All heavy atoms as TSV, in Angstrom:
chain	resi	resn	atom	element	x	y	z
A	1	MET	N	N	11.684	9.364	35.137
A	1	MET	CA	C	10.644	8.263	35.031
A	1	MET	C	C	9.234	8.861	34.594
A	1	MET	O	O	8.512	8.200	33.935
A	1	MET	CB	C	10.420	7.640	36.413
A	1	MET	CG	C	11.526	6.501	36.617
A	1	MET	SD	S	11.685	5.430	35.216
A	1	MET	CE	C	10.903	3.915	35.900
A	2	ARG	N	N	9.013	10.096	35.073
A	2	ARG	CA	C	7.746	10.709	34.737
A	2	ARG	C	C	7.539	10.955	33.263
A	2	ARG	O	O	6.597	10.770	32.567
A	2	ARG	CB	C	7.460	12.047	35.492
A	2	ARG	CG	C	6.809	11.839	36.787
A	2	ARG	CD	C	6.335	13.029	37.337
A	2	ARG	NE	N	7.404	14.034	37.702
A	2	ARG	CZ	C	7.211	15.122	38.378
A	2	ARG	NH1	N	6.016	15.567	38.782
A	2	ARG	NH2	N	8.196	15.911	38.753
A	3	ALA	N	N	8.754	11.266	32.550
A	3	ALA	CA	C	8.718	11.582	31.169
A	3	ALA	C	C	8.495	10.325	30.414
A	3	ALA	O	O	7.786	10.272	29.374
A	3	ALA	CB	C	10.116	12.094	30.703
A	4	LEU	N	N	9.023	9.161	30.864
A	4	LEU	CA	C	8.758	7.907	30.271
A	4	LEU	C	C	7.357	7.495	30.401
A	4	LEU	O	O	6.635	7.012	29.363
A	4	LEU	CB	C	9.696	6.848	30.960
A	4	LEU	CG	C	9.480	5.479	30.238
A	4	LEU	CD1	C	9.853	5.433	28.772
A	4	LEU	CD2	C	10.514	4.435	31.025
A	5	GLY	N	N	6.822	7.812	31.441
A	5	GLY	CA	C	5.234	7.563	31.811
A	5	GLY	C	C	4.396	8.370	30.852
A	5	GLY	O	O	3.474	7.869	30.346
A	6	ALA	N	N	4.762	9.601	30.682
A	6	ALA	CA	C	3.989	10.549	29.708
A	6	ALA	C	C	4.164	10.061	28.306
A	6	ALA	O	O	3.126	10.082	27.608
A	6	ALA	CB	C	4.644	11.875	29.933
A	7	VAL	N	N	5.286	9.570	27.925
A	7	VAL	CA	C	5.425	9.141	26.523
A	7	VAL	C	C	4.622	7.852	26.372
A	7	VAL	O	O	3.890	7.665	25.314
A	7	VAL	CB	C	6.892	8.903	26.273
A	7	VAL	CG1	C	7.103	8.144	24.939
A	7	VAL	CG2	C	7.755	10.120	26.170
A	8	ALA	N	N	4.662	6.964	27.337
A	8	ALA	CA	C	3.860	5.658	27.196
A	8	ALA	C	C	2.365	6.046	27.181
A	8	ALA	O	O	1.596	5.413	26.437
A	8	ALA	CB	C	4.230	4.734	28.419
A	9	ALA	N	N	1.916	7.003	27.958
A	9	ALA	CA	C	0.482	7.397	27.930
A	9	ALA	C	C	0.135	8.030	26.663
A	9	ALA	O	O	-1.020	7.801	26.029
A	9	ALA	CB	C	0.300	8.310	29.068
A	10	LEU	N	N	1.016	8.812	26.083
A	10	LEU	CA	C	0.723	9.485	24.751
A	10	LEU	C	C	0.669	8.369	23.599
A	10	LEU	O	O	-0.265	8.373	22.760
A	10	LEU	CB	C	1.789	10.464	24.499
A	10	LEU	CG	C	1.746	11.099	23.108
A	10	LEU	CD1	C	0.401	11.963	23.026
A	10	LEU	CD2	C	2.983	12.010	22.887
A	11	LEU	N	N	1.599	7.415	23.636
A	11	LEU	CA	C	1.555	6.396	22.580
A	11	LEU	C	C	0.293	5.581	22.871
A	11	LEU	O	O	-0.248	5.148	21.764
A	11	LEU	CB	C	2.793	5.406	22.738
A	11	LEU	CG	C	4.098	6.096	22.266
A	11	LEU	CD1	C	5.328	5.201	22.540
A	11	LEU	CD2	C	3.976	6.455	20.789
A	12	ALA	N	N	-0.165	5.234	24.014
A	12	ALA	CA	C	-1.301	4.396	24.199
A	12	ALA	C	C	-2.504	5.191	23.698
A	12	ALA	O	O	-3.504	4.495	23.112
A	12	ALA	CB	C	-1.542	4.115	25.689
A	13	ALA	N	N	-2.606	6.471	23.777
A	13	ALA	CA	C	-3.660	7.238	23.297
A	13	ALA	C	C	-3.718	7.190	21.877
A	13	ALA	O	O	-4.829	7.373	21.195
A	13	ALA	CB	C	-3.561	8.579	23.841
A	14	LEU	N	N	-2.423	7.241	21.151
A	14	LEU	CA	C	-2.438	7.241	19.711
A	14	LEU	C	C	-2.776	5.989	18.989
A	14	LEU	O	O	-3.099	5.993	17.905
A	14	LEU	CB	C	-1.053	7.842	19.270
A	14	LEU	CG	C	-0.765	9.224	19.595
A	14	LEU	CD1	C	0.635	9.559	19.185
A	14	LEU	CD2	C	-1.695	10.186	18.981
A	15	VAL	N	N	-2.544	4.794	19.610
A	15	VAL	CA	C	-2.720	3.570	19.006
A	15	VAL	C	C	-4.125	3.309	18.429
A	15	VAL	O	O	-4.274	2.943	17.258
A	15	VAL	CB	C	-2.298	2.398	20.070
A	15	VAL	CG1	C	-2.725	1.100	19.419
A	15	VAL	CG2	C	-0.773	2.461	20.254
A	16	PRO	N	N	-5.213	3.629	19.124
A	16	PRO	CA	C	-6.518	3.442	18.567
A	16	PRO	C	C	-6.726	4.432	17.316
A	16	PRO	O	O	-7.351	3.931	16.377
A	16	PRO	CB	C	-7.552	3.860	19.641
A	16	PRO	CG	C	-6.739	3.639	20.955
A	16	PRO	CD	C	-5.273	3.977	20.624
A	17	ALA	N	N	-6.099	5.516	17.391
A	17	ALA	CA	C	-6.287	6.419	16.161
A	17	ALA	C	C	-5.522	5.888	15.000
A	17	ALA	O	O	-5.959	5.961	13.840
A	17	ALA	CB	C	-5.790	7.830	16.514
A	18	ALA	N	N	-4.405	5.168	15.220
A	18	ALA	CA	C	-3.653	4.621	14.122
A	18	ALA	C	C	-4.400	3.436	13.517
A	18	ALA	O	O	-4.187	3.169	12.335
A	18	ALA	CB	C	-2.254	4.227	14.613
A	19	ASN	N	N	-5.254	2.742	14.276
A	19	ASN	CA	C	-5.875	1.597	13.632
A	19	ASN	C	C	-7.211	1.974	13.158
A	19	ASN	O	O	-7.870	1.056	12.528
A	19	ASN	CB	C	-6.115	0.605	14.797
A	19	ASN	CG	C	-4.866	-0.047	15.259
A	19	ASN	OD1	O	-3.878	-0.205	14.468
A	19	ASN	ND2	N	-4.721	-0.502	16.498
A	20	ALA	N	N	-7.595	3.155	13.167
A	20	ALA	CA	C	-8.910	3.651	12.669
A	20	ALA	C	C	-8.817	3.642	11.131
A	20	ALA	O	O	-7.862	3.713	10.500
A	20	ALA	CB	C	-9.268	5.049	13.073
A	21	ALA	N	N	-9.990	3.411	10.540
A	21	ALA	CA	C	-10.141	3.305	9.039
A	21	ALA	C	C	-9.670	4.721	8.403
A	21	ALA	O	O	-9.995	5.746	8.988
A	21	ALA	CB	C	-11.492	2.959	8.585
A	22	CYS	N	N	-8.995	4.652	7.388
A	22	CYS	CA	C	-8.514	5.883	6.789
A	22	CYS	C	C	-8.796	5.847	5.237
A	22	CYS	O	O	-8.288	5.015	4.507
A	22	CYS	CB	C	-6.948	6.076	6.944
A	22	CYS	SG	S	-6.306	7.511	6.307
A	23	PRO	N	N	-9.632	6.817	4.794
A	23	PRO	CA	C	-9.923	6.806	3.300
A	23	PRO	C	C	-8.648	7.065	2.513
A	23	PRO	O	O	-7.803	7.789	2.980
A	23	PRO	CB	C	-11.091	7.827	3.253
A	23	PRO	CG	C	-10.779	8.758	4.447
A	23	PRO	CD	C	-10.334	7.815	5.491
A	24	PRO	N	N	-8.674	6.747	1.181
A	24	PRO	CA	C	-7.500	7.035	0.464
A	24	PRO	C	C	-7.515	8.574	0.115
A	24	PRO	O	O	-8.583	9.242	0.172
A	24	PRO	CB	C	-7.726	6.328	-0.853
A	24	PRO	CG	C	-9.084	5.789	-0.828
A	24	PRO	CD	C	-9.590	5.806	0.559
A	25	PRO	N	N	-6.331	9.255	-0.113
A	25	PRO	CA	C	-6.207	10.621	-0.444
A	25	PRO	C	C	-7.042	10.943	-1.638
A	25	PRO	O	O	-7.098	10.210	-2.620
A	25	PRO	CB	C	-4.727	10.905	-0.654
A	25	PRO	CG	C	-4.009	9.600	-0.138
A	25	PRO	CD	C	-4.965	8.498	-0.190
A	26	GLU	N	N	-7.496	12.202	-1.625
A	26	GLU	CA	C	-8.341	12.754	-2.756
A	26	GLU	C	C	-7.555	12.763	-4.112
A	26	GLU	O	O	-8.110	12.462	-5.147
A	26	GLU	CB	C	-8.876	14.154	-2.417
A	26	GLU	CG	C	-9.883	14.147	-1.404
A	26	GLU	CD	C	-11.222	13.342	-1.727
A	26	GLU	OE1	O	-11.562	13.341	-2.940
A	26	GLU	OE2	O	-11.703	12.615	-0.838
A	27	LEU	N	N	-6.189	13.035	-4.011
A	27	LEU	CA	C	-5.419	13.095	-5.232
A	27	LEU	C	C	-5.335	11.671	-5.926
A	27	LEU	O	O	-5.444	11.544	-7.108
A	27	LEU	CB	C	-4.026	13.619	-4.787
A	27	LEU	CG	C	-3.055	13.814	-6.013
A	27	LEU	CD1	C	-3.669	14.851	-6.915
A	27	LEU	CD2	C	-1.722	14.230	-5.511
A	28	MET	N	N	-5.238	10.625	-5.049
A	28	MET	CA	C	-5.156	9.298	-5.569
A	28	MET	C	C	-6.483	8.878	-6.135
A	28	MET	O	O	-6.611	8.371	-7.324
A	28	MET	CB	C	-4.895	8.243	-4.524
A	28	MET	CG	C	-4.779	6.812	-4.957
A	28	MET	SD	S	-4.710	5.631	-3.719
A	28	MET	CE	C	-3.170	6.042	-2.855
A	29	LEU	N	N	-7.643	9.255	-5.547
A	29	LEU	CA	C	-8.922	8.950	-6.056
A	29	LEU	C	C	-9.271	9.801	-7.326
A	29	LEU	O	O	-9.832	9.190	-8.238
A	29	LEU	CB	C	-9.943	9.332	-4.998
A	29	LEU	CG	C	-10.096	8.399	-3.858
A	29	LEU	CD1	C	-11.166	8.905	-2.817
A	29	LEU	CD2	C	-10.438	6.954	-4.298
A	30	ALA	N	N	-8.706	11.010	-7.481
A	30	ALA	CA	C	-8.955	11.832	-8.701
A	30	ALA	C	C	-8.213	11.086	-9.894
A	30	ALA	O	O	-8.763	11.054	-10.907
A	30	ALA	CB	C	-8.387	13.196	-8.461
A	31	GLY	N	N	-7.008	10.551	-9.674
A	31	GLY	CA	C	-6.344	9.916	-10.741
A	31	GLY	C	C	-7.118	8.688	-11.184
A	31	GLY	O	O	-7.237	8.341	-12.388
A	32	ILE	N	N	-7.668	7.951	-10.255
A	32	ILE	CA	C	-8.434	6.681	-10.633
A	32	ILE	C	C	-9.709	7.060	-11.311
A	32	ILE	O	O	-10.113	6.437	-12.340
A	32	ILE	CB	C	-8.677	5.837	-9.386
A	32	ILE	CG1	C	-7.336	5.267	-8.917
A	32	ILE	CG2	C	-9.679	4.744	-9.639
A	32	ILE	CD1	C	-7.391	4.615	-7.567
A	33	GLN	N	N	-10.482	8.125	-10.788
A	33	GLN	CA	C	-11.718	8.453	-11.424
A	33	GLN	C	C	-11.612	9.072	-12.756
A	33	GLN	O	O	-12.500	8.896	-13.561
A	33	GLN	CB	C	-12.408	9.454	-10.443
A	33	GLN	CG	C	-12.866	8.904	-9.125
A	33	GLN	CD	C	-13.219	9.887	-8.117
A	33	GLN	OE1	O	-12.965	11.116	-8.234
A	33	GLN	NE2	N	-14.048	9.429	-7.083
A	34	SER	N	N	-10.444	9.650	-13.128
A	34	SER	CA	C	-10.330	10.275	-14.435
A	34	SER	C	C	-9.704	9.252	-15.441
A	34	SER	O	O	-9.656	9.622	-16.610
A	34	SER	CB	C	-9.408	11.583	-14.232
A	34	SER	OG	O	-8.120	11.074	-13.941
A	35	ALA	N	N	-9.273	8.104	-14.980
A	35	ALA	CA	C	-8.594	7.219	-15.955
A	35	ALA	C	C	-9.702	6.454	-16.770
A	35	ALA	O	O	-10.778	6.252	-16.389
A	35	ALA	CB	C	-7.847	6.082	-15.092
A	36	SER	N	N	-9.314	6.184	-18.001
A	36	SER	CA	C	-10.202	5.460	-18.944
A	36	SER	C	C	-10.159	3.939	-18.647
A	36	SER	O	O	-11.077	3.095	-18.902
A	36	SER	CB	C	-9.869	5.696	-20.407
A	36	SER	OG	O	-8.523	5.349	-20.654
A	37	ARG	N	N	-8.977	3.424	-17.987
A	37	ARG	CA	C	-8.852	2.082	-17.573
A	37	ARG	C	C	-7.937	2.029	-16.460
A	37	ARG	O	O	-7.009	2.811	-16.401
A	37	ARG	CB	C	-8.390	1.238	-18.704
A	37	ARG	CG	C	-7.137	1.494	-19.289
A	37	ARG	CD	C	-6.687	0.728	-20.508
A	37	ARG	NE	N	-5.341	1.057	-20.888
A	37	ARG	CZ	C	-4.521	0.371	-21.421
A	37	ARG	NH1	N	-4.863	-0.959	-21.720
A	37	ARG	NH2	N	-3.330	0.687	-21.779
A	38	ILE	N	N	-8.053	1.067	-15.586
A	38	ILE	CA	C	-7.093	0.848	-14.504
A	38	ILE	C	C	-6.911	-0.665	-14.298
A	38	ILE	O	O	-7.661	-1.513	-14.848
A	38	ILE	CB	C	-7.723	1.370	-13.139
A	38	ILE	CG1	C	-8.969	0.634	-12.738
A	38	ILE	CG2	C	-7.839	2.883	-13.169
A	38	ILE	CD1	C	-9.404	0.936	-11.374
A	39	GLN	N	N	-5.764	-0.954	-13.726
A	39	GLN	CA	C	-5.375	-2.350	-13.480
A	39	GLN	C	C	-4.906	-2.413	-12.050
A	39	GLN	O	O	-4.046	-1.707	-11.639
A	39	GLN	CB	C	-4.201	-2.665	-14.447
A	39	GLN	CG	C	-3.708	-4.067	-14.258
A	39	GLN	CD	C	-2.798	-4.578	-15.185
A	39	GLN	OE1	O	-3.113	-4.446	-16.494
A	39	GLN	NE2	N	-1.608	-5.070	-14.906
A	40	VAL	N	N	-5.468	-3.220	-11.312
A	40	VAL	CA	C	-5.029	-3.594	-9.888
A	40	VAL	C	C	-4.354	-4.928	-9.847
A	40	VAL	O	O	-4.940	-5.890	-10.349
A	40	VAL	CB	C	-6.365	-3.450	-9.002
A	40	VAL	CG1	C	-5.965	-3.882	-7.508
A	40	VAL	CG2	C	-7.039	-2.271	-9.106
A	41	GLU	N	N	-3.289	-4.952	-9.298
A	41	GLU	CA	C	-2.449	-6.213	-9.154
A	41	GLU	C	C	-2.333	-6.671	-7.737
A	41	GLU	O	O	-2.041	-5.835	-6.902
A	41	GLU	CB	C	-1.096	-6.024	-9.839
A	41	GLU	CG	C	-1.174	-5.795	-11.325
A	41	GLU	CD	C	0.138	-5.606	-11.898
A	41	GLU	OE1	O	1.237	-5.559	-11.201
A	41	GLU	OE2	O	0.295	-5.574	-13.147
A	42	GLN	N	N	-2.548	-7.910	-7.445
A	42	GLN	CA	C	-2.287	-8.520	-6.170
A	42	GLN	C	C	-0.861	-8.988	-6.234
A	42	GLN	O	O	-0.540	-9.934	-7.083
A	42	GLN	CB	C	-3.257	-9.556	-5.803
A	42	GLN	CG	C	-2.933	-10.238	-4.475
A	42	GLN	CD	C	-3.964	-11.331	-4.143
A	42	GLN	OE1	O	-4.847	-11.582	-4.915
A	42	GLN	NE2	N	-3.620	-12.047	-3.062
A	43	LEU	N	N	0.113	-8.539	-5.414
A	43	LEU	CA	C	1.461	-8.932	-5.467
A	43	LEU	C	C	1.784	-9.908	-4.382
A	43	LEU	O	O	1.223	-9.975	-3.317
A	43	LEU	CB	C	2.385	-7.660	-5.277
A	43	LEU	CG	C	2.154	-6.590	-6.403
A	43	LEU	CD1	C	3.088	-5.464	-6.142
A	43	LEU	CD2	C	2.247	-7.189	-7.854
A	44	GLY	N	N	2.844	-10.741	-4.605
A	44	GLY	CA	C	3.330	-11.676	-3.704
A	44	GLY	C	C	4.130	-11.075	-2.546
A	44	GLY	O	O	4.363	-9.863	-2.583
A	45	GLY	N	N	4.611	-11.836	-1.656
A	45	GLY	CA	C	5.288	-11.406	-0.492
A	45	GLY	C	C	6.761	-11.003	-0.712
A	45	GLY	O	O	7.345	-11.357	-1.836
A	46	GLU	N	N	7.341	-10.398	0.247
A	46	GLU	CA	C	8.775	-9.942	0.120
A	46	GLU	C	C	9.702	-11.096	-0.047
A	46	GLU	O	O	10.816	-11.054	-0.678
A	46	GLU	CB	C	9.092	-9.106	1.431
A	46	GLU	CG	C	10.434	-8.526	1.330
A	46	GLU	CD	C	10.596	-7.339	0.384
A	46	GLU	OE1	O	9.551	-6.660	0.129
A	46	GLU	OE2	O	11.688	-7.147	-0.115
A	47	SER	N	N	9.343	-12.341	0.565
A	47	SER	CA	C	10.161	-13.478	0.508
A	47	SER	C	C	10.468	-14.003	-0.950
A	47	SER	O	O	11.520	-14.634	-1.247
A	47	SER	CB	C	9.671	-14.599	1.409
A	47	SER	OG	O	8.451	-14.994	0.951
A	48	THR	N	N	9.539	-13.671	-1.856
A	48	THR	CA	C	9.708	-14.257	-3.218
A	48	THR	C	C	10.081	-13.133	-4.115
A	48	THR	O	O	10.286	-13.377	-5.396
A	48	THR	CB	C	8.336	-14.845	-3.724
A	48	THR	OG1	O	7.322	-13.822	-3.710
A	48	THR	CG2	C	7.921	-15.971	-2.918
A	49	ARG	N	N	10.428	-11.920	-3.648
A	49	ARG	CA	C	10.772	-10.827	-4.568
A	49	ARG	C	C	12.186	-11.066	-5.046
A	49	ARG	O	O	13.036	-11.470	-4.405
A	49	ARG	CB	C	10.751	-9.482	-3.729
A	49	ARG	CG	C	10.964	-8.335	-4.575
A	49	ARG	CD	C	10.836	-6.989	-3.696
A	49	ARG	NE	N	10.949	-5.852	-4.643
A	49	ARG	CZ	C	12.153	-5.274	-4.799
A	49	ARG	NH1	N	13.174	-5.660	-4.251
A	49	ARG	NH2	N	12.137	-4.156	-5.540
A	50	ILE	N	N	12.394	-10.644	-6.305
A	50	ILE	CA	C	13.710	-10.629	-6.845
A	50	ILE	C	C	14.161	-9.202	-7.209
A	50	ILE	O	O	13.257	-8.469	-7.533
A	50	ILE	CB	C	13.759	-11.520	-8.119
A	50	ILE	CG1	C	12.796	-11.104	-9.208
A	50	ILE	CG2	C	13.626	-13.006	-7.800
A	50	ILE	CD1	C	12.938	-11.850	-10.500
A	51	GLU	N	N	15.387	-8.943	-7.157
A	51	GLU	CA	C	15.797	-7.623	-7.261
A	51	GLU	C	C	15.882	-7.302	-8.841
A	51	GLU	O	O	16.706	-7.884	-9.609
A	51	GLU	CB	C	17.229	-7.446	-6.695
A	51	GLU	CG	C	17.637	-5.957	-6.715
A	51	GLU	CD	C	16.771	-5.059	-5.781
A	51	GLU	OE1	O	16.323	-5.620	-4.700
A	51	GLU	OE2	O	16.465	-4.070	-6.156
A	52	THR	N	N	15.089	-6.460	-9.376
A	52	THR	CA	C	15.067	-6.050	-10.749
A	52	THR	C	C	14.962	-4.533	-10.823
A	52	THR	O	O	13.909	-4.074	-10.740
A	52	THR	CB	C	13.950	-6.669	-11.509
A	52	THR	OG1	O	12.684	-6.264	-10.843
A	52	THR	CG2	C	13.936	-8.237	-11.493
A	53	PRO	N	N	16.039	-3.805	-10.957
A	53	PRO	CA	C	15.953	-2.351	-11.070
A	53	PRO	C	C	15.177	-1.875	-12.297
A	53	PRO	O	O	15.852	-1.568	-13.316
A	53	PRO	CB	C	17.462	-1.922	-11.008
A	53	PRO	CG	C	18.285	-3.161	-11.283
A	53	PRO	CD	C	17.324	-4.302	-11.151
A	54	LEU	N	N	13.948	-1.854	-12.149
A	54	LEU	CA	C	13.082	-1.360	-13.163
A	54	LEU	C	C	13.058	-2.135	-14.525
A	54	LEU	O	O	12.458	-1.723	-15.509
A	54	LEU	CB	C	13.234	0.127	-13.443
A	54	LEU	CG	C	13.131	1.089	-12.257
A	54	LEU	CD1	C	13.333	2.474	-12.746
A	54	LEU	CD2	C	11.749	0.910	-11.590
A	55	ALA	N	N	13.656	-3.294	-14.456
A	55	ALA	CA	C	13.617	-4.244	-15.610
A	55	ALA	C	C	12.317	-4.967	-15.664
A	55	ALA	O	O	11.836	-5.455	-14.642
A	55	ALA	CB	C	14.828	-5.173	-15.612
A	56	HIS	N	N	11.769	-5.150	-16.904
A	56	HIS	CA	C	10.475	-5.983	-17.009
A	56	HIS	C	C	10.821	-7.483	-16.954
A	56	HIS	O	O	11.546	-7.878	-17.690
A	56	HIS	CB	C	9.796	-5.588	-18.263
A	56	HIS	CG	C	8.565	-6.400	-18.548
A	56	HIS	ND1	N	7.428	-6.216	-17.798
A	56	HIS	CD2	C	8.305	-7.534	-19.300
A	56	HIS	CE1	C	6.451	-7.063	-18.126
A	56	HIS	NE2	N	6.975	-7.880	-19.036
A	57	VAL	N	N	10.088	-8.089	-15.939
A	57	VAL	CA	C	10.240	-9.465	-15.857
A	57	VAL	C	C	8.800	-10.062	-15.939
A	57	VAL	O	O	7.950	-9.652	-15.256
A	57	VAL	CB	C	10.802	-9.921	-14.524
A	57	VAL	CG1	C	10.796	-11.535	-14.433
A	57	VAL	CG2	C	12.180	-9.356	-14.398
A	58	PRO	N	N	8.588	-10.992	-17.003
A	58	PRO	CA	C	7.128	-11.432	-17.207
A	58	PRO	C	C	6.557	-12.036	-15.909
A	58	PRO	O	O	7.263	-12.772	-15.233
A	58	PRO	CB	C	7.290	-12.518	-18.318
A	58	PRO	CG	C	8.518	-12.160	-18.978
A	58	PRO	CD	C	9.469	-11.531	-17.978
A	59	GLY	N	N	5.284	-11.596	-15.498
A	59	GLY	CA	C	4.689	-12.161	-14.427
A	59	GLY	C	C	5.025	-11.380	-13.060
A	59	GLY	O	O	4.673	-11.840	-12.009
A	60	ARG	N	N	5.885	-10.373	-13.178
A	60	ARG	CA	C	6.337	-9.636	-11.947
A	60	ARG	C	C	6.129	-8.097	-12.155
A	60	ARG	O	O	6.222	-7.588	-13.199
A	60	ARG	CB	C	7.823	-9.908	-11.710
A	60	ARG	CG	C	7.915	-11.438	-11.169
A	60	ARG	CD	C	9.322	-11.702	-10.708
A	60	ARG	NE	N	9.403	-13.081	-10.225
A	60	ARG	CZ	C	9.311	-13.209	-8.878
A	60	ARG	NH1	N	9.092	-12.379	-8.024
A	60	ARG	NH2	N	9.370	-14.507	-8.435
A	61	THR	N	N	5.918	-7.323	-11.072
A	61	THR	CA	C	5.920	-5.963	-11.036
A	61	THR	C	C	6.893	-5.507	-9.966
A	61	THR	O	O	6.786	-5.921	-8.822
A	61	THR	CB	C	4.498	-5.531	-10.727
A	61	THR	OG1	O	3.614	-5.893	-11.704
A	61	THR	CG2	C	4.430	-3.914	-10.578
A	62	LEU	N	N	7.944	-4.790	-10.423
A	62	LEU	CA	C	8.988	-4.282	-9.527
A	62	LEU	C	C	9.596	-5.421	-8.677
A	62	LEU	O	O	10.035	-5.289	-7.528
A	62	LEU	CB	C	8.485	-3.227	-8.522
A	62	LEU	CG	C	8.049	-1.928	-9.332
A	62	LEU	CD1	C	7.440	-0.949	-8.367
A	62	LEU	CD2	C	9.216	-1.306	-10.074
A	63	GLY	N	N	9.746	-6.656	-9.353
A	63	GLY	CA	C	10.306	-7.741	-8.764
A	63	GLY	C	C	9.341	-8.669	-7.895
A	63	GLY	O	O	9.684	-9.760	-7.526
A	64	TYR	N	N	8.183	-8.184	-7.640
A	64	TYR	CA	C	7.182	-8.931	-6.888
A	64	TYR	C	C	6.307	-9.797	-7.848
A	64	TYR	O	O	5.922	-9.332	-8.874
A	64	TYR	CB	C	6.199	-8.014	-6.133
A	64	TYR	CG	C	6.815	-7.251	-5.021
A	64	TYR	CD1	C	7.304	-5.993	-5.095
A	64	TYR	CD2	C	7.013	-7.863	-3.735
A	64	TYR	CE1	C	7.947	-5.395	-4.092
A	64	TYR	CE2	C	7.649	-7.299	-2.753
A	64	TYR	CZ	C	8.105	-5.956	-2.790
A	64	TYR	OH	O	8.732	-5.281	-1.827
A	65	GLU	N	N	6.060	-11.060	-7.444
A	65	GLU	CA	C	5.260	-11.951	-8.300
A	65	GLU	C	C	3.802	-11.535	-8.246
A	65	GLU	O	O	3.164	-11.127	-7.219
A	65	GLU	CB	C	5.223	-13.379	-7.582
A	65	GLU	CG	C	4.459	-14.352	-8.427
A	65	GLU	CD	C	4.484	-15.751	-7.725
A	65	GLU	OE1	O	4.992	-15.854	-6.614
A	65	GLU	OE2	O	3.978	-16.663	-8.263
A	66	VAL	N	N	3.219	-11.341	-9.487
A	66	VAL	CA	C	1.737	-10.883	-9.643
A	66	VAL	C	C	0.965	-12.198	-9.450
A	66	VAL	O	O	1.026	-13.222	-10.175
A	66	VAL	CB	C	1.521	-10.397	-11.058
A	66	VAL	CG1	C	0.002	-10.020	-11.159
A	66	VAL	CG2	C	2.406	-9.093	-11.219
A	67	GLN	N	N	0.072	-12.213	-8.360
A	67	GLN	CA	C	-0.676	-13.333	-7.979
A	67	GLN	C	C	-2.139	-13.188	-8.489
A	67	GLN	O	O	-2.874	-14.185	-8.611
A	67	GLN	CB	C	-0.658	-13.511	-6.484
A	67	GLN	CG	C	0.664	-13.966	-5.994
A	67	GLN	CD	C	0.800	-14.178	-4.560
A	67	GLN	OE1	O	-0.153	-13.752	-3.755
A	67	GLN	NE2	N	1.732	-14.883	-4.049
A	68	GLY	N	N	-2.526	-11.979	-8.770
A	68	GLY	CA	C	-3.820	-11.739	-9.315
A	68	GLY	C	C	-3.966	-10.515	-10.046
A	68	GLY	O	O	-3.111	-9.597	-9.852
A	69	LEU	N	N	-4.884	-10.273	-10.868
A	69	LEU	CA	C	-5.019	-9.157	-11.794
A	69	LEU	C	C	-6.466	-8.856	-11.948
A	69	LEU	O	O	-7.243	-9.652	-12.207
A	69	LEU	CB	C	-4.392	-9.395	-13.145
A	69	LEU	CG	C	-4.260	-8.340	-14.097
A	69	LEU	CD1	C	-3.255	-7.318	-13.712
A	69	LEU	CD2	C	-3.782	-8.992	-15.374
A	70	PHE	N	N	-6.778	-7.472	-11.897
A	70	PHE	CA	C	-8.203	-7.057	-12.071
A	70	PHE	C	C	-8.160	-5.755	-12.924
A	70	PHE	O	O	-7.472	-4.825	-12.547
A	70	PHE	CB	C	-8.760	-6.785	-10.663
A	70	PHE	CG	C	-10.200	-6.261	-10.735
A	70	PHE	CD1	C	-11.241	-7.189	-11.120
A	70	PHE	CD2	C	-10.597	-4.990	-10.496
A	70	PHE	CE1	C	-12.598	-6.835	-11.145
A	70	PHE	CE2	C	-11.833	-4.606	-10.572
A	70	PHE	CZ	C	-12.819	-5.488	-10.817
A	71	ARG	N	N	-8.798	-5.868	-14.110
A	71	ARG	CA	C	-8.802	-4.740	-14.980
A	71	ARG	C	C	-10.210	-4.126	-15.115
A	71	ARG	O	O	-11.234	-4.904	-15.212
A	71	ARG	CB	C	-8.328	-5.121	-16.377
A	71	ARG	CG	C	-6.856	-5.507	-16.469
A	71	ARG	CD	C	-6.410	-5.733	-17.853
A	71	ARG	NE	N	-4.920	-6.097	-17.825
A	71	ARG	CZ	C	-4.379	-7.104	-18.537
A	71	ARG	NH1	N	-5.083	-7.810	-19.355
A	71	ARG	NH2	N	-3.124	-7.294	-18.422
A	72	VAL	N	N	-10.222	-2.751	-15.186
A	72	VAL	CA	C	-11.543	-2.087	-15.306
A	72	VAL	C	C	-11.441	-1.085	-16.431
A	72	VAL	O	O	-10.485	-0.269	-16.459
A	72	VAL	CB	C	-11.938	-1.322	-13.961
A	72	VAL	CG1	C	-13.238	-0.606	-14.115
A	72	VAL	CG2	C	-12.012	-2.329	-12.799
A	73	ASN	N	N	-12.350	-1.132	-17.382
A	73	ASN	CA	C	-12.384	-0.171	-18.505
A	73	ASN	C	C	-13.576	0.715	-18.392
A	73	ASN	O	O	-14.630	0.295	-17.870
A	73	ASN	CB	C	-12.441	-0.926	-19.930
A	73	ASN	CG	C	-11.147	-1.651	-20.181
A	73	ASN	OD1	O	-10.105	-1.293	-19.786
A	73	ASN	ND2	N	-11.401	-2.921	-20.769
A	74	GLY	N	N	-13.398	1.909	-18.775
A	74	GLY	CA	C	-14.521	2.831	-18.931
A	74	GLY	C	C	-14.978	3.360	-17.601
A	74	GLY	O	O	-15.908	3.899	-17.317
């Protein structure tokens, strides 16, 4: 029982840390900063996803419905 209590206390201590803001990794930021153009897509939920093993389907990315699109140049 003491081991279970210790695990519960440890998990309770970790929960606030898991919810804290986390900046994106430097490697991801470097790729975005060095790009001449980027495209950010807002994708639909899992319930509307169709299975497409890397096949291009208009209006979808990896099977997810594209609901919004934002492009940045330069």
